[in-house]
N, C-alpha and C positions, 0 to 999 in steps of 0.2 A: 277048588284048590287051584291056586296061581303057578303058573309055569315059570321057569327061569326066564324064558323069552319076555313074558309079560313084566316080570319085575324088572328086568334090564330096560326095556323099552321105556317103562313108566317112570323109573328112576333116572335115566338118562335125560328125558324130557323135562322132569321136574328140576334137575339139577341144572341143565342148561338155562331154564326160565330164571332160576335163582342168580344165575351168573350173567344173565343177559345176552347169552349166545345164541345165534342162529344156527341151524344145521350146517350151513355153509361156513360160518365162522369156527365151529367145532371141527368140521372136516379139514379147514385150513391148518388149525393147531395139529390135526392128526397126520397131516399130508395124506389125505384120502378123499375119494369124490364126496360130494354132498349127497349124491344118490345113494351111496353106501349107507351113510348115516341115517337117511331116510327109511331104506330098508330095514336096518337093524330096529328103528323106532316102530316101524310097521309089523315087527315080528316076523319078517320074511327072510332075514340073515342073522345067523348067530357069529359073532367075531371069534377069532383065535384067542388063545390066552395072551399071546404077545399084544394084540389090538386091545384086549380087555384092559391090560395094565396101561397101555398109552391113553385109552379112554379115561381111566379112572384118574392118571395124571392130569390130563387136560381139564377135567371137571373138578379137579382139586379135593379128590376124596381118596380113601383107601379102597383097593379093589373090591374086598367083600361088601362095601357100602353100595356097590351096584346092583346087589341082590338082596338088600335088606328089606324085609317086611315093614320094618318100622318107617323106613323111607317112602314105602309105597303109599300113596294117597288112597285112602278109602273113597269109595263111590260117593259117599254122603259128603265127605270134604270136597271133592270135585264139584258135585252138584251145588254145594253151599257156595263155592267160588264162583261158578257159572251165574247163580242168582245175583250175587252180590255184584259181580261185574255188570250185569245187565242192568240192575237197579241204578247203579253209579253212572252208568252210561245215559239211561233216561234222564237223570238228575242233571247231568252236564248238558244234555241237549236242552232241556227246559230252561236251564240258566243262560244258555246261548240264545235262545230265542228271546227270552226277556231283555237280554242286552240289545239285540237287534231292533226290537220293537220300541226301545227309548230313543 
């Protein structure tokens, strides 16, 4: 069973990734410390209702979406993403080597 902290942490990270935001940029939008965002995403802190609403607005989602299981990437999807990124990185490295060898 997934906890609210886990859902929030994962959905925040995923939404930040989609928007291209670092923890620092999100913190800046919220007028909060980057360490606070890091602690929420590490499941060590849980924000107040007011902060949850500010986070949702900054991430351009409705507040309930921060706790959506549908938004929560499954482990298999995360593993697939890691594999694809790793394979892509290897491909790019090989192509760069080819270019350098020419």
